[in-house]
Backbone as numpy.savetxt, mean C-alpha at the origin, in Angstrom:
# Nx Ny Nz CAx CAy CAz Cx Cy Cz
-15.84 -35.32 24.22 -16.71 -34.05 24.19 -15.78 -32.88 24.15
-14.81 -32.82 25.05 -13.94 -31.72 25.13 -13.17 -31.50 23.78
-12.77 -32.55 23.16 -12.06 -32.50 21.82 -12.91 -31.83 20.74
-14.19 -32.19 20.81 -15.12 -31.54 19.80 -15.41 -30.19 20.08
-15.43 -29.76 21.28 -15.66 -28.36 21.69 -14.43 -27.58 21.24
-13.17 -28.07 21.50 -12.01 -27.34 21.07 -11.93 -27.23 19.59
-12.29 -28.25 18.89 -12.28 -28.22 17.40 -13.20 -27.28 16.92
-14.41 -27.18 17.52 -15.46 -26.19 17.02 -14.97 -24.80 17.40
-14.30 -24.46 18.39 -13.81 -23.17 18.73 -12.74 -22.85 17.73
-11.84 -23.82 17.46 -10.71 -23.52 16.54 -11.27 -23.32 15.16
-12.35 -24.01 14.64 -12.97 -23.71 13.36 -13.56 -22.36 13.33
-14.35 -22.05 14.38 -14.98 -20.65 14.41 -13.86 -19.59 14.41
-12.80 -19.74 15.18 -11.77 -18.65 15.10 -11.09 -18.61 13.69
-10.87 -19.73 12.99 -10.39 -19.62 11.75 -11.32 -19.03 10.74
-12.59 -19.35 10.76 -13.57 -18.70 9.87 -13.63 -17.27 10.11
-13.55 -16.87 11.30 -13.57 -15.42 11.61 -12.45 -14.62 11.22
-11.31 -15.23 11.27 -10.00 -14.53 10.75 -10.06 -14.42 9.26
-10.57 -15.52 8.63 -10.73 -15.50 7.19 -11.70 -14.33 6.77
-12.83 -14.25 7.43 -13.79 -13.22 7.08 -13.26 -11.84 7.34
-12.44 -11.63 8.42 -11.79 -10.37 8.73 -10.85 -10.10 7.64
-9.93 -11.04 7.25 -8.96 -10.77 6.15 -9.74 -10.33 4.85
-10.78 -11.04 4.46 -11.44 -10.59 3.22 -12.05 -9.28 3.37
-12.54 -8.78 4.53 -13.11 -7.51 4.64 -11.92 -6.50 4.59
-10.91 -6.75 5.23 -9.72 -5.86 5.23 -9.18 -5.71 3.83
-9.11 -6.82 2.93 -8.62 -6.68 1.53 -9.63 -5.95 0.60
-10.87 -6.07 0.90 -11.82 -5.46 -0.07 -12.18 -4.02 0.31
-11.74 -3.61 1.58 -12.07 -2.26 2.01 -11.31 -1.31 1.17
-12.01 -0.39 0.56 -11.39 0.63 -0.35 -10.52 1.63 0.42
-9.35 1.82 0.29 -8.48 2.82 0.93 -8.88 4.31 0.62
-8.82 5.10 1.54 -9.32 6.56 1.43 -8.00 7.31 0.86
-8.01 7.44 -0.49 -6.99 8.11 -1.15 -7.12 9.71 -0.95
-8.14 10.13 -0.43 -8.23 11.61 -0.11 -7.35 12.09 1.03
-7.02 11.16 1.83 -6.09 11.47 3.04 -4.63 11.40 2.67
-4.29 10.72 1.53 -2.86 10.65 1.07 -2.26 11.88 0.60
-1.10 12.14 0.88 -0.44 13.37 0.38 -0.05 13.19 -1.23
0.20 12.01 -1.54 0.38 11.51 -2.89 -0.07 10.09 -3.09
-0.60 9.75 -4.34 -1.01 8.47 -4.79 -0.14 8.22 -5.95
0.46 6.97 -6.02 1.19 6.50 -7.18 0.37 5.33 -7.67
-0.05 5.45 -9.00 -0.56 4.28 -9.62 0.39 3.54 -10.41
0.40 2.20 -10.15 1.45 1.37 -10.76 0.84 0.10 -11.43
1.74 -0.61 -12.18 1.46 -1.87 -12.77 2.51 -2.96 -12.42
2.18 -4.20 -12.53 3.16 -5.20 -12.45 3.33 -5.79 -11.07
2.66 -5.45 -10.02 2.81 -5.96 -8.79 1.88 -7.19 -8.76
2.54 -8.37 -8.28 1.59 -9.70 -8.30 1.59 -10.25 -6.92
2.26 -9.76 -5.90 2.27 -10.50 -4.59 2.66 -9.38 -3.59
2.65 -10.01 -2.29 2.97 -9.27 -1.19 4.48 -8.82 -1.22
5.30 -9.64 -1.72 6.74 -9.29 -1.88 6.88 -8.15 -2.77
6.18 -8.02 -3.79 6.23 -6.86 -4.80 5.88 -5.57 -3.94
4.72 -5.70 -3.25 4.31 -4.57 -2.49 5.34 -4.10 -1.39
6.00 -5.14 -0.85 7.07 -4.84 0.18 8.17 -4.12 -0.46
8.58 -4.61 -1.71 9.69 -3.93 -2.34 9.32 -2.43 -2.67
8.14 -2.24 -3.16 7.74 -0.88 -3.55 7.73 0.04 -2.33
7.19 -0.46 -1.15 7.09 0.25 -0.03 8.42 0.56 0.57
9.34 -0.29 0.54 10.82 -0.02 0.98 11.33 0.95 0.19
11.25 0.88 -1.16 11.91 1.81 -2.11 11.35 3.20 -1.84
10.09 3.35 -1.66 9.48 4.63 -1.52 9.80 5.21 -0.10
9.94 4.41 0.88 10.21 4.94 2.21 11.68 5.41 2.23
12.52 5.07 1.22 13.86 5.54 1.22 13.94 6.89 0.53
12.83 7.40 -0.09 12.93 8.57 -0.71 12.74 9.73 0.38
13.66 10.70 0.41 13.77 11.72 1.44 12.50 12.55 1.45
11.85 12.65 2.55 10.57 13.35 2.71 9.38 12.50 2.80
9.54 11.24 2.61 8.35 10.24 2.70 8.26 9.70 4.19
7.04 9.96 4.73 6.91 9.55 6.12 6.26 8.10 6.27
5.36 7.80 5.27 4.74 6.53 5.35 4.20 5.99 4.04
4.10 4.84 3.91 3.60 4.15 2.61 2.73 3.02 2.85
1.63 2.92 2.02 0.77 1.88 2.04 0.47 1.51 0.59
0.82 0.18 0.33 0.79 -0.32 -1.01 -0.43 -1.28 -1.05
-1.27 -1.06 -2.21 -2.42 -1.98 -2.46 -2.32 -2.69 -3.77
-2.47 -4.02 -3.80 -2.20 -4.87 -4.95 -3.46 -4.91 -5.75
-4.68 -4.77 -5.17 -5.83 -4.80 -6.12 -5.85 -3.68 -7.07
-6.76 -3.85 -8.18 -6.68 -2.77 -9.17 -7.62 -1.74 -8.76
-7.20 -0.49 -8.99 -5.84 0.01 -9.55 -4.80 -0.25 -8.53
-3.61 -0.83 -8.88 -2.54 -0.89 -7.95 -2.05 0.43 -7.68
-1.76 0.74 -6.39 -1.40 2.01 -5.96 -0.58 2.01 -4.63
0.04 3.18 -4.43 0.79 3.31 -3.10 0.26 4.68 -2.68
-0.30 4.71 -1.43 -0.67 5.91 -0.76 0.51 6.44 0.04
0.94 7.72 -0.13 1.93 8.18 0.68 1.71 9.48 1.52
2.25 9.33 2.78 2.15 10.54 3.64 3.53 11.15 3.62
3.52 12.38 3.31 4.86 13.09 3.30 5.19 13.80 4.69
6.41 13.99 4.93 6.84 14.73 6.18 6.36 16.17 6.07
6.13 16.72 7.19 5.64 18.17 7.16 6.75 19.00 6.51
6.27 19.77 5.51 7.18 20.65 4.82 7.94 20.04 3.74
8.01 18.77 3.59 8.81 18.06 2.67 8.44 18.46 1.19
9.50 18.62 0.36 9.35 18.84 -1.14 9.72 17.60 -1.87
8.79 16.68 -2.10 9.12 15.43 -2.80 8.65 15.60 -4.32
9.58 15.30 -5.15 9.22 15.41 -6.59 8.66 14.21 -7.07
7.96 14.30 -8.17 7.39 13.10 -8.97 8.50 12.20 -9.54
9.55 12.89 -10.06 10.67 12.10 -10.52 11.32 11.33 -9.62
11.52 11.63 -8.33 12.10 10.80 -7.21 11.26 9.62 -7.03
9.90 9.83 -6.94 8.99 8.77 -6.74 8.86 7.74 -7.83
8.83 8.35 -9.02 8.86 7.31 -10.19 10.18 6.53 -10.27
11.33 7.22 -9.97 12.56 6.46 -10.04 12.70 5.44 -8.96
12.16 5.62 -7.82 12.11 4.68 -6.75 11.31 3.40 -7.21
10.10 3.60 -7.59 9.20 2.52 -8.11 9.83 1.72 -9.29
10.46 2.49 -10.15 10.96 1.82 -11.40 12.30 1.03 -11.10
13.07 1.55 -10.12 14.23 0.85 -9.66 13.87 -0.38 -8.96
12.71 -0.42 -8.31 12.16 -1.69 -7.71 11.54 -2.71 -8.65
11.44 -2.22 -9.87 11.11 -3.16 -10.98 9.69 -3.04 -11.42
9.00 -1.93 -11.08 7.56 -1.85 -11.55 7.43 -0.50 -12.32
6.27 -0.63 -13.03 5.90 0.63 -13.91 5.05 1.47 -13.28
5.22 2.77 -13.36 4.35 3.78 -12.85 3.51 4.25 -13.90
2.14 4.34 -13.65 1.19 4.95 -14.67 1.07 6.38 -14.52
0.86 6.79 -13.26 0.76 8.24 -13.04 0.84 8.44 -11.49
1.29 9.75 -11.17 1.52 10.24 -9.84 0.52 11.45 -9.54
-0.23 11.25 -8.48 -1.15 12.42 -8.17 -0.73 12.96 -6.72
-0.57 14.19 -6.77 -0.34 14.81 -5.47 -1.62 15.64 -4.97
-1.93 15.48 -3.72 -3.10 16.08 -3.09 -2.95 17.65 -3.11
-1.64 18.02 -2.87 -1.41 19.51 -2.89 -0.18 19.85 -3.66
0.36 21.03 -3.50 1.45 21.38 -4.23 2.81 20.90 -3.71
2.82 20.03 -2.84 4.01 19.47 -2.16 4.99 18.97 -3.03
4.60 18.28 -4.16 5.51 17.66 -4.99 5.38 17.98 -6.54
5.00 19.11 -6.70 4.57 19.41 -8.22 5.82 19.61 -9.14
7.06 19.30 -8.65 8.12 19.53 -9.57 8.45 18.34 -10.33
């Protein structure tokens, strides 16, 4: 009886975590809060996303990066206060990581160079 109860609890916990992961993956990110959004192509897995994230975090002036694999593939960037980050630096970082940049959108004039 105890084994059945533990098996049932384990099954319910597993199903709950799967449902949470699916909700998390399908939740649309709020791009209006990002200082910059980089739309990309070619990312196929979490390692691709990690490579892009690390490359962008190395760009001076970038405070935080969130990479999303679902279409459209994109990275949401938060820039450090007063930072002047240019589109060229962001494009170069993504391209050196091995991926294609479709476009870069800045929320404000922080990186219009």
